[in-house]
C-alpha positions in Angstrom: 40.5 198.1 111.4 43.6 197.5 109.3 47.0 196.8 110.8 49.9 196.8 108.3 53.0 194.8 109.1 56.2 195.5 107.1 57.7 192.3 105.8 60.3 193.9 103.5 63.2 192.1 105.3 61.6 188.7 104.6 60.7 189.5 101.0 64.4 190.5 100.4 65.7 187.5 102.3 67.6 189.4 104.9 68.7 186.8 107.5 67.6 187.5 111.0 65.4 190.5 110.3 63.6 188.5 107.6 63.0 185.6 110.0 61.5 188.0 112.5 59.1 189.7 110.2 58.0 186.5 108.5 57.4 184.6 111.7 55.7 187.5 113.3 53.3 188.1 110.4 52.4 184.4 110.1 51.8 184.1 113.8 49.7 187.3 113.9 47.5 186.0 111.1 47.1 182.7 112.8 46.3 184.2 116.1 43.8 186.7 114.7 42.0 183.9 112.8 40.8 182.5 116.2 39.6 185.8 117.6 35.9 186.6 118.1 36.5 190.1 116.9 39.5 189.8 114.5 41.6 192.7 113.3 42.2 193.1 109.6 45.9 192.5 108.9 47.7 193.5 105.8 51.3 193.3 104.7 53.6 195.8 103.1 57.0 195.6 101.4 59.2 197.4 98.9 59.9 195.2 95.9 62.6 194.9 93.3 64.3 192.2 91.3 65.6 190.5 94.5 62.2 190.1 96.3 60.5 186.7 96.5 57.2 185.4 97.9 57.3 184.7 101.6 56.2 181.2 102.5 52.9 181.2 104.4 52.0 184.7 103.5 51.3 184.4 99.8 47.5 184.9 100.1 47.5 187.7 102.8 46.3 191.1 101.7 49.5 192.9 100.6 50.5 196.4 99.3 53.9 196.8 97.6 56.0 199.6 96.3 58.4 199.2 93.5 61.7 200.6 94.9 65.2 199.3 95.5 66.5 198.9 99.0 68.8 201.8 99.1 66.6 204.3 97.3 63.7 203.3 99.5 65.8 203.9 102.7 66.8 207.3 101.5 63.2 208.2 100.5 61.9 207.2 104.0 64.6 209.2 105.8 64.1 212.3 103.7 60.3 211.9 104.2 60.8 211.9 107.9 63.1 214.9 107.8 60.5 216.9 105.7 57.5 215.5 107.6 56.0 214.1 104.4 53.1 211.7 104.5 53.4 208.2 102.9 50.0 207.0 104.1 48.7 206.7 100.5 51.0 203.6 100.2 49.0 201.8 102.9 45.3 202.8 102.2 42.9 202.4 105.1 45.7 201.8 107.6 44.8 202.2 111.3 48.4 201.2 112.5 51.7 200.5 110.8 54.4 198.2 112.3 57.9 198.8 111.0 59.7 195.5 111.8 63.2 196.6 110.8 65.1 199.9 111.3 63.0 201.9 108.8 59.9 203.8 109.8 57.8 205.4 107.1 56.6 208.9 107.8 52.8 208.7 108.4 51.0 211.8 109.7 47.7 210.3 111.0 48.6 206.7 111.3 50.0 205.5 114.6 53.2 203.5 114.3 55.1 200.8 116.1 58.9 200.3 115.5 60.9 197.2 116.3 64.5 198.0 117.3 66.6 194.8 117.1 69.9 196.3 118.3 72.1 199.3 118.3 75.2 197.5 117.0 76.0 200.3 114.6 76.3 202.7 117.5 78.2 200.4 119.9 80.5 198.9 117.3 80.8 201.4 114.4 84.0 199.8 113.2 82.1 196.7 112.3 79.7 198.5 109.9 80.2 199.8 106.4 80.7 203.6 106.7 77.7 204.5 104.6 75.4 202.2 106.6 76.8 203.5 109.9 76.3 207.1 108.8 72.7 206.4 107.7 71.7 204.5 110.8 73.4 206.9 113.2 71.5 209.8 111.6 68.1 208.2 111.0 67.5 205.8 113.9 67.2 208.5 116.6 64.5 210.2 114.5 62.7 206.9 113.8 62.6 206.1 117.5 61.4 209.6 118.4 58.6 209.5 115.8 57.3 206.0 116.6 54.3 205.9 119.0 55.7 202.7 120.6 58.9 200.8 120.4 59.5 197.0 120.7 62.9 195.6 121.5 63.7 191.9 121.3 65.7 191.8 124.5 66.2 193.6 127.8 69.7 194.2 126.7 68.5 196.1 123.6 66.0 198.1 125.7 68.7 199.1 128.1 70.9 200.3 125.2 68.0 202.3 123.7 67.1 204.0 126.9 70.8 204.7 127.8 72.0 205.9 124.4 68.9 207.7 123.1 67.2 208.8 126.3 64.0 207.0 125.4 61.3 206.9 128.0 61.3 203.3 129.3 57.5 203.3 129.3 57.5 203.7 125.5 59.6 200.5 125.1 58.2 196.9 125.4 60.5 193.9 125.4 59.0 191.0 123.3 61.2 188.0 122.7 61.5 186.1 119.4 61.5 182.3 119.3 62.9 179.4 117.2 60.8 178.3 114.3 58.3 175.6 115.4 59.7 173.1 112.9 63.2 173.3 114.3 63.5 170.2 116.4 65.8 167.1 116.7 66.2 165.7 113.3 65.7 162.1 112.3 68.8 159.9 111.8 68.2 159.7 108.0 68.1 163.5 107.8 71.3 163.8 109.7 73.0 161.3 107.5 71.7 163.1 104.4 72.9 166.5 105.4 76.2 165.1 106.7 76.9 163.6 103.2 75.5 166.6 101.3 77.8 169.1 103.1 80.7 166.9 103.9 80.3 167.3 107.7 82.9 165.6 109.9 81.9 163.0 112.5 82.7 165.3 115.5 82.2 169.0 115.2 81.0 172.2 116.8 78.7 174.4 114.8 78.2 178.2 114.8 75.4 179.8 112.9 75.1 183.4 111.7 76.1 185.9 109.0 79.8 186.1 108.5 80.8 189.6 109.7 83.3 190.9 112.3 81.0 191.1 115.4 80.3 187.4 115.1 83.9 186.9 116.3 84.7 184.0 114.1 88.4 184.7 114.0 88.7 184.1 117.7 86.5 181.1 117.5 88.8 179.7 114.8 91.8 180.2 117.1 89.8 178.6 120.0 89.0 175.5 118.0 92.7 175.1 117.0 93.7 175.5 120.6 91.2 172.8 121.6 92.6 170.5 118.9 96.2 171.0 120.2 94.9 170.1 123.6 93.9 166.7 122.3 90.2 167.2 121.3 89.4 165.8 117.9 87.0 168.5 116.9 86.2 170.4 113.7 84.3 173.6 113.1 81.3 174.0 110.9 80.2 177.6 110.0 76.6 178.0 108.8 75.8 181.4 107.3 76.2 183.6 104.3 78.7 186.5 103.8 77.6 189.8 105.4 80.0 192.7 105.4 83.7 193.3 106.2 84.2 189.5 106.0 87.5 189.7 104.0 89.9 189.6 107.0 88.3 186.4 108.3 88.6 184.6 104.9 92.3 185.7 104.6 92.9 184.3 108.1 91.0 181.1 107.3 93.0 180.4 104.1 96.3 180.9 106.0 95.2 178.8 109.0 97.0 175.7 109.9 94.3 173.0 110.1 92.1 174.7 107.5 90.9 171.2 106.5 89.1 171.0 109.8 86.8 173.9 108.9 83.6 173.5 106.8 81.6 176.5 105.5 78.1 175.5 104.4 76.8 178.9 103.4 73.1 179.7 104.2 71.0 176.7 104.9 67.2 176.2 104.7 65.5 175.2 108.0 65.2 171.5 107.0 69.0 171.3 106.6 69.7 173.6 109.5 67.9 171.3 112.0 69.9 168.3 110.8 73.2 170.2 111.2 72.3 171.3 114.7 71.3 167.7 115.5 74.6 166.3 114.1 76.8 168.7 116.1 78.2 167.8 119.5 78.0 171.5 120.5 76.6 174.8 119.2 78.9 177.8 120.0 77.9 181.4 119.6 81.0 183.6 120.2 79.5 187.0 119.2 80.7 190.2 120.7 77.1 191.5 120.7 73.7 190.2 119.7 70.4 192.1 119.9 68.7 188.7 120.4 70.9 185.7 119.4 68.3 183.4 117.8 70.7 180.5 117.1 70.9 179.8 120.8 67.2 178.9 121.0 67.4 177.1 117.6 70.2 174.9 118.8 68.4 174.2 122.1 65.2 173.3 120.3 67.1 170.8 118.3 68.6 169.2 121.4 72.1 170.6 120.9 74.2 171.7 123.9 75.1 175.4 123.7 78.1 177.5 124.8 78.0 181.2 124.1 79.4 184.6 125.0 78.6 186.2 128.4 77.6 189.5 126.9 74.6 191.5 125.6 71.4 189.5 125.3 72.9 186.1 125.2 72.6 185.2 128.9 69.0 186.3 128.8 68.3 183.6 126.3 70.6 180.9 127.5 69.7 181.2 131.2 71.0 178.2 133.1 70.9 176.0 130.0 74.2 177.2 128.5 77.9 177.4 129.3 79.4 180.9 129.0 82.8 182.4 128.2 84.5 185.8 127.6 84.3 186.3 123.9 87.6 188.2 123.9 89.5 185.3 125.5 90.4 182.5 123.0 91.8 180.3 125.8 88.6 180.5 127.8 86.6 179.8 124.7 88.8 176.8 124.0 88.5 175.5 127.5 84.8 175.7 127.3 84.8 173.7 124.0 87.2 171.1 125.6 85.0 170.8 128.7 81.9 170.0 126.7 83.6 167.8 124.2 85.1 165.7 126.9 82.1 165.4 129.2 79.2 163.5 127.8 77.2 163.8 131.0 77.5 167.6 130.9 76.3 167.6 127.3 73.3 165.5 128.3 72.5 167.9 131.2 72.7 170.9 128.9 70.7 169.2 126.2 67.8 168.5 128.6 67.9 172.0 130.0 68.1 173.5 126.6 65.0 171.8 125.3 63.1 173.2 128.3 64.6 176.6 127.9 63.7 176.9 124.2 60.2 175.8 125.1 59.7 179.0 127.2 59.8 181.0 123.9 57.1 180.7 121.2 55.9 182.8 118.2 52.4 182.5 119.5 53.4 184.3 122.7 55.4 186.8 120.6 52.3 187.5 118.5 50.0 187.8 121.6 52.4 190.3 123.2 52.8 192.3 120.0 49.1 192.5 119.4 48.8 193.9 123.0 51.1 196.7 122.0 49.0 197.4 118.9 45.9 197.6 121.0 47.5 199.8 123.6 48.7 202.3 120.9 45.3 202.3 119.2 43.5 202.9 122.5 45.8 205.8 123.1 44.8 207.4 119.8 41.0 207.2 120.5 
């Protein structure tokens, strides 16, 4: 029995989706190795000049297709529209798992599709027009054609059921988790990263791709309000440029107090853990998140968390985070000020956060995902 997992997002280095597909594939392979009757897992991805080996998956059976990202997306969509059959690309497949928003047309192979979010539908103004047009047209078809759908939060499941009238029984919520090696960093690692990136002594950190829904402009205002209220705090932004980021950079360059803002770009996990550990507070001000992985990453590193009170974020933070209205800069600033000025509260959230992050694991994600595969396969017998 061959189960193919699409790791295209990881091979192309696409931020959150890449982390999901790589961690899931590694965890499935590890889990299956201990089974008395193991499945046969294989990997699939489209490759071009930008693809790179995925750590921990180099020796797994793999099938690839030479095709650029945009041409491949169009080929898949047109294939679904014309009911083509791409099964020759994954020979011997018994099941195919599409881990990003792209489902190959497969006539006789059952499929599982992970839907991370419906941000393009809920916030079309925050997507490039072509990307919005594509997803708005293709996603309903992909969801309809998949035999089973996985969402990464109850919030995303509710959106899917509400907006696309999907049968709730078809959708299984399976949470992600922080990477196992994200944990409180040693003092020497914190010192190394502080010097490497010019980190200030006292700062709040936010992690995520720089794009409008991350709400960084309001966060910038909130940090400056907190500073004017007497809190000596800087802002460190970790993440690469996404799309429609130009307005934020214009605002940043014109911002009074620009010297108190540090942009590190994308960081590898070994540096990321040290940045989390060095921060007094991790703040996630997003207007919407399908999952919000930095919340669990920060908590796993022992960093207190404050975040928006919308979408999936309260699901992850539980009672271990402080919440605010992401549209209210003053409330956000008050939240920053409260945490920066109350060491006892930070310690309380730090302890709660470590316990909260521990409730999520990739082993559990793999087990629950494998259960979906087996359910789908049983339904095809």
